[in-house]
C-alpha positions in Angstrom: 52.3 169.2 -50.1 49.7 170.9 -51.5 47.8 168.7 -54.4 51.0 167.3 -56.3 52.9 170.2 -55.4 55.9 169.4 -52.9 57.9 171.5 -51.0 61.0 170.0 -49.3 63.6 171.4 -46.9 67.5 170.1 -47.3 69.9 170.1 -45.0 74.0 170.3 -43.9 75.9 173.4 -43.6 76.5 175.1 -47.0 74.0 173.0 -48.9 70.6 173.5 -47.4 67.7 174.6 -49.4 64.1 175.2 -49.9 63.1 173.3 -52.8 59.3 173.5 -54.6 58.9 170.4 -57.2 55.9 168.1 -58.7 55.5 164.9 -57.1 57.3 162.6 -59.5 59.2 165.5 -61.4 63.1 164.8 -62.5 64.1 168.5 -61.8 62.7 171.2 -59.6 60.5 174.4 -60.2 62.2 176.4 -57.9 65.1 176.4 -55.6 66.6 179.1 -53.2 69.8 178.2 -51.4 69.9 178.9 -47.5 73.1 181.0 -45.9 75.9 178.9 -45.6 76.0 179.0 -41.9 72.4 178.1 -41.8 71.1 174.3 -41.5 67.6 173.5 -42.7 65.5 171.7 -41.1 61.7 171.3 -41.1 58.7 173.2 -43.1 55.3 173.9 -42.7 52.7 175.7 -44.5 50.7 178.3 -41.7 48.0 179.8 -43.8 49.3 181.7 -46.9 53.2 181.7 -45.7 55.8 178.7 -45.4 57.9 178.5 -42.0 61.3 176.4 -42.5 63.3 175.9 -39.2 67.1 176.0 -38.4 68.5 173.0 -36.4 71.4 174.8 -34.0 70.8 178.4 -35.1 67.6 179.3 -33.4 66.6 181.1 -36.2 63.0 179.8 -38.6 62.7 181.6 -41.9 59.5 183.0 -43.0 58.6 182.1 -47.1 56.7 183.1 -49.6 55.4 179.4 -50.5 55.0 180.5 -54.5 57.8 183.0 -55.2 60.3 181.4 -52.7 61.1 184.8 -51.9 62.3 185.4 -48.0 60.3 187.1 -46.0 61.5 187.3 -42.1 63.8 185.9 -39.9 62.9 185.3 -36.4 64.3 184.2 -33.2 63.6 180.4 -32.3 63.8 179.4 -28.4 64.7 175.3 -29.0 66.6 173.5 -31.9 64.4 173.4 -34.6 63.6 169.5 -36.3 60.4 169.1 -37.4 57.1 171.4 -37.3 53.4 170.7 -38.1 50.3 172.5 -38.4 47.5 171.0 -36.1 44.3 172.9 -36.0 45.0 176.5 -34.9 48.5 176.2 -33.8 52.0 174.8 -34.9 53.9 172.0 -33.3 57.5 171.9 -33.3 59.8 169.1 -32.1 63.8 169.6 -30.9 65.0 165.8 -30.7 63.5 165.3 -27.2 60.4 163.9 -26.0 58.6 167.6 -25.7 56.9 168.8 -28.4 55.6 172.4 -28.1 52.8 174.1 -29.4 53.5 177.5 -31.4 51.4 180.7 -32.5 51.6 180.0 -36.4 52.4 183.8 -37.1 54.7 184.4 -34.9 56.4 181.0 -33.3 55.7 182.0 -29.9 56.0 179.1 -27.5 52.1 178.6 -26.1 52.8 174.8 -24.4 54.9 172.4 -24.0 53.6 168.5 -24.5 55.4 165.9 -22.9 55.4 162.8 -24.8 55.2 159.1 -23.3 55.0 155.7 -24.4 54.6 152.9 -21.8 55.0 155.6 -18.7 58.4 156.6 -20.1 59.7 159.4 -22.4 60.0 159.1 -26.0 63.2 160.9 -27.3 64.2 161.8 -30.3 61.1 162.9 -31.8 62.1 164.4 -35.0 60.3 165.5 -38.4 55.9 165.7 -38.1 52.9 165.7 -39.5 48.9 166.0 -38.5 46.7 163.6 -39.8 43.4 162.2 -38.6 43.6 164.0 -34.8 46.9 162.7 -34.2 50.6 164.4 -34.3 52.6 161.5 -36.4 56.6 161.6 -35.5 59.3 159.5 -36.7 61.5 158.4 -34.2 65.5 159.4 -34.8 67.6 156.4 -36.2 65.0 153.8 -35.5 62.4 153.3 -38.5 59.4 153.5 -36.3 56.3 156.5 -36.9 54.3 157.7 -33.6 51.1 158.4 -33.5 50.9 161.2 -30.4 47.6 162.2 -28.5 47.8 166.1 -28.8 46.2 166.4 -25.5 47.7 164.1 -23.3 50.9 163.0 -25.0 50.5 159.7 -25.6 51.5 157.1 -27.8 48.6 155.8 -29.2 49.8 153.7 -32.0 53.5 152.8 -33.2 54.0 151.8 -37.0 56.9 149.5 -37.8 58.5 151.6 -41.2 61.0 149.3 -42.0 59.6 148.3 -45.5 60.6 152.0 -46.4 64.4 151.8 -45.3 67.1 152.3 -47.7 70.1 150.9 -46.6 73.1 152.8 -46.4 75.7 150.4 -44.5 78.4 152.8 -44.3 76.7 155.9 -43.7 75.1 155.8 -40.2 73.4 159.3 -40.9 71.7 158.4 -43.9 68.2 157.6 -41.4 64.6 158.0 -41.9 63.7 161.8 -41.7 61.2 163.7 -43.4 57.4 162.3 -42.8 54.2 163.9 -45.1 50.5 163.7 -44.6 48.9 163.3 -48.3 45.2 164.0 -48.8 44.1 159.7 -48.9 43.2 158.6 -45.6 46.0 156.5 -43.6 48.8 157.4 -46.4 52.0 159.4 -46.2 55.5 160.4 -47.7 58.8 159.2 -46.2 62.1 160.0 -47.1 65.4 160.2 -45.3 68.9 162.2 -45.3 70.6 161.7 -48.3 67.8 158.9 -49.6 67.1 158.4 -53.2 63.5 158.2 -53.3 60.3 159.3 -51.7 58.3 156.7 -50.5 54.7 156.6 -50.6 53.2 154.2 -47.9 49.6 152.9 -46.8 49.3 152.0 -43.2 48.2 148.7 -42.8 46.4 147.1 -39.4 49.2 144.5 -37.7 47.8 141.5 -35.0 50.9 141.9 -33.0 51.8 145.0 -31.0 55.9 146.4 -31.1 57.3 146.2 -27.7 57.5 149.5 -26.2 61.5 148.9 -25.6 62.1 148.9 -29.4 61.7 152.6 -29.1 62.4 153.6 -25.6 66.1 151.7 -25.6 64.5 149.9 -22.5 
């Protein structure tokens, strides 16, 4: 997101796309379909280019963010889930408890971050964003956000995001899987698979801690 302009990656085979629109608009400014064999996943700016990951195809797509012209397809060494810029590098997730620092121009892996909560691995790290010196991840199939110290891999904060959840009782795949930072401190946009809305949320401090086992399945 830049200003009020949003770039969004949509998934599913045969229906994946890269879309650009103005926040609050009902119609996109531009939309480009991916090849039917590609499943779109996380996107991220890196300078003047835009990266889009694919799920199991192990390729990443480099786009011109203004024209939405595909510039390059790059081999990628893991499944693609989430991606965000953190300082001079990019960080990616693959649904495990590991995050990977990557070169922003080539996506070459540089270093692995092993994420821990309460001394245990926190699996299911999904979409990512960067805010206030922390990597923020939504946890797959659970309505929680985790703030991760990039130096240690330790989870420093947990956010209960159930207030922004949409309910689809007959569709277990319709889970939260999109998070983006906006300019205001402590504020994010959240969405999910097949959700109708983007939710603009503001973090507030709780007087009670969320038990770690709610996230790590103990």
